[in-house]
N, C-alpha and C positions, 0 to 999 in steps of 0.2 A: 398700595398700601400693602406690607408683608402681613403673613399669618401673626407674626408676634404683636405687631402693632393692634391688629385686629382684635387679638385676644384682651390685650389688656384692656383697650377701649370698651369692651363688652360688659354692661352692667349687670346683666342676668347672670347668677350662677348656673343655671338650667341650659343657658345658653352656652356658657362657657364647657359645662360636661358633655353637651351635644357635640362642640366642636373638638374635644378631645379625642371621642369617639370616633369621628370623622377622619381625624388624622392618623388613628390609630389602624383605622380599618381600609381606608382608601390609598390603593395601588398607588395612586397618582402623586398622593402627598407624599409616599414612602420614596417614590422616583426621585421628587423634587428634594426629599431630603438626602439623598444619594448625591445630586448633583451639587448640593451645598457643599457636601462633605468633599468631593472633588475638588472645589475652589480652594480648599483649605490644604491640600496637598497637590502632589505632582506624581507624574508616572515616569519611569526609566524602564528599559528593557535591553537586556544583553544576550547574546548567543556564545553558545561554545559547543566544542566537538571532540568525541572521544575516540581515538582510532585504536584498534586491536586487532591482533591477527583471526581469521577466520577458523573455525575448528569443522568445517563442513563445507562441501561444494554439491552443490545439486544441478544436475545437468537435466534440463527440461524442452523436449520436442516433441512433436504434434505430429501425428498419423491421420492424415486428412483424405478422404476418399468420395466421388461422388461418380454418381451414376443414375440410369433412369429407373425409377422403382426403388422405394425403400430398402427391399428385400435385397437387392442388387447391391445397393451401397453399403448395407450393414455387412454382407457377406464379403465383400473387398476388404473392408474394413479389418475384418476379422481374420482374414487371410494375410494380411501385412501385419497385423498383432502378432500372429504367429511366426512370422518371419524373424520379426522385431524379437521376440522371445528367445529364438532358436540363437540368434547373433549374440546376444548377451550372456546367454548360457555359454556358448562357447569362449566366452571372454572370462568364464569365472567370475559371473558379476551375480550369482543366484542371492536372493535376499536383500539386494542392493537397489532393486528396480520396482516400480509400481506403477499400475495404469489407472487412470482415471475412467469415469462412467464414460458411455458413448452420448455423444449431443448430435441428434437429429435434426435438420432442418430442411425445410422445404427453400428452394431457390428458384426465383423466375429467371435469373441470368443464368442460363446453362451454358458451361463451358464447350468450346469448339472441341476440347480433346479432353477425354477422360478417361477412367480405367474402370469398363464395366466389368464385372466379375464373370469370369468363364473357368470350368473346371480345369487344372493341369496348366493354367495360365500363370506366368510370373506376375506377382502382386502389383508390378511397378510398372509392366508393358504397357503402353498407352495403344487405343485403339479408337477410332475416328468415328464419333457418332454423327450418323447421318439421317436427319429429320425425315420422318414417313417410313422407317424403318420399322421392323416389330419391335424394336427399344423405344419407341417414340411415345414416351410416358413422362410425366413430369421428373426433374431432376431433384434426388436428394442429395444431400453433402453429410456425411458422417465424419467426426472430428473426435480425437481420442489423445490424452496427453500420456507421454512415458517420462518419468521422473526416476534419474539414477543419481541416489544419493553416496557419496564419500564421505567417509567419517574423517577426523583428525588423525589417526593413524594413516590414513591414505596418502592425508595431504602431506606428512611427514616423509614420506616413501621418495628417496632420489627419482625414482623412474615414475612420479606421479604423471608429471608432464605429456610423459610419452604414452600412458595408461588413458590419461585424457583424451589425448588427440586421438587415439586409437579407438575409442569408445565412441566419440561423435563421427568418426569416419564409417563406421560400423553400422551406426544406426541409419546414418544416411544412404548408405548403402542398401539396406533393408527397406527404405522407402518413408523413414520419418524425414520430417521438414522442421526448419528453425523455426521459432516463434516470431508471429507478427505483432507486434507490441505498440501501442503509442509512443510517441517519442517521450512523452512525459512519464510514463510509466516505466521505463527501464533507463538504467544509466550505462548499460553494455550492450553492444549487438552479438556477443558472444551467446551461444545456448547455454553455458555455464555460469552458475550465479554462487557466488562465495560468501557465506553468512555465518551466523552464530546461532548456536541451538537456544542459548539462553541470552538475550539482550539486555536482560534487567539491569542487571550490574553495572555494564558500560554505559545504560542510559541514565542512571541514576546519578553516576560520576557525570555525565555531560550536565544534568540539572544543577548539582551542586556546584560546579564552576561556573556556571550562568547566573546562579543566585549569588556568588560571591562577588562576580563582577558588576551584578546591577548595584549590590549596596554599595561598592566603592563609587558607582556612577552617581549613585543619591547621596553620600556625602559630598561629593564635589560641588553637587548642585545645590546641596542645601547651606553649603560654606559661601558661594557665592552669592546665595540670596540673603545672606546673614540670619538664616534661621537654624533650628536643630531639628534632625528628624523625630519624629513622633511615632507612633504605632503603625502598623501595616494596615491599610483601609482594605486593599484587594491584592491579589497576586494570582498570575495565571502561568502555566506551563503548557509550552506548546499552543497555546490557543490565541487566536487574533482579538485587539483590541477592541474592534468593532465588529457589530452583528453581519455577517455575511447570509446573503441569499443560499437557501440548499440548491444544488445542481444534480441533475442526473449524471451519475457517473457509471461508467460502463464497467464491470467487474473483469478482471483480467484473472490468469490462471495464479499469478504474483499474489492476487488479494487471497484466492481460495487457499493457496496453502501458508498464508499467512506471513510470506515474504515479505517484511519491512524495510530490512537494513540489509544491503548486499553491497558485492561490489565485484570489479572485473579481476581483482589480484585478491591471493589467497593470503597475502602479508599486511593487508589495510583492509579492513571495513571500518568504516567511519559512522559513528552514531552521533547526530546533532540535538541540540536541544535550546530551546529559547525560554526565558525568564523574563516575565513582565511583572512588575511591583508598583503598587500605588503607596507611597509613605505621605502619612499625616504629618504637618509641620507644627513647630512651637517655638517660640521666642526664649 
């Protein structure tokens, strides 16, 4: 017996008022009403993508050092950082680069070869670590990211590709390493990421196109069902239709700098969008 039949058959006015309050206050009843609303309509979903030229290019590399003792690891990392700074300044890139803070970790898996800091030594000259020596201490690793940002005028320079290659080569020679990102976290294996300073206009354009496609699909579905589209019951932008359990996701340097949309081509950065909408129907 459904709730409507139960209410009609109830003789007591007090019971009727009580049931109205229960319906109004009960989340489960509200959920049931939502389910009935879904039965009267249908979902459609459409995707779109807007592709625009990049207006900035960001080279991201990491300075990673490991040594017995935190002080040695930090000193070595600082020495390599100074070398990277001198290299970038020699390329006349002052004001275009920055460093993140140091990330210090204690690792139990000591590498067979690392670079303990020694006064006067090259920052990237390896020395063999021998257990039992005076350096027999816990191994620490220090990581720091270096970011070099090129703006739209740099990208428009006919010599930009040569400048970019020279920058990456110089950073590598100075001791910086390419990123090690999960496969799902990057669309390119290159250390340069072409992006947009403001992706909102392109994203709004992609959403608008996706919504127009969803509307056209809904009209076709309604026509095949012999009904007309009614008001929108629910709409979702870039959200799944089903509730997904949260999972622990390791943040990357791309997340930290807010780099959501990027490409390996300066001529084409694609901004995707998905629009799902639930329409009611009427005869």
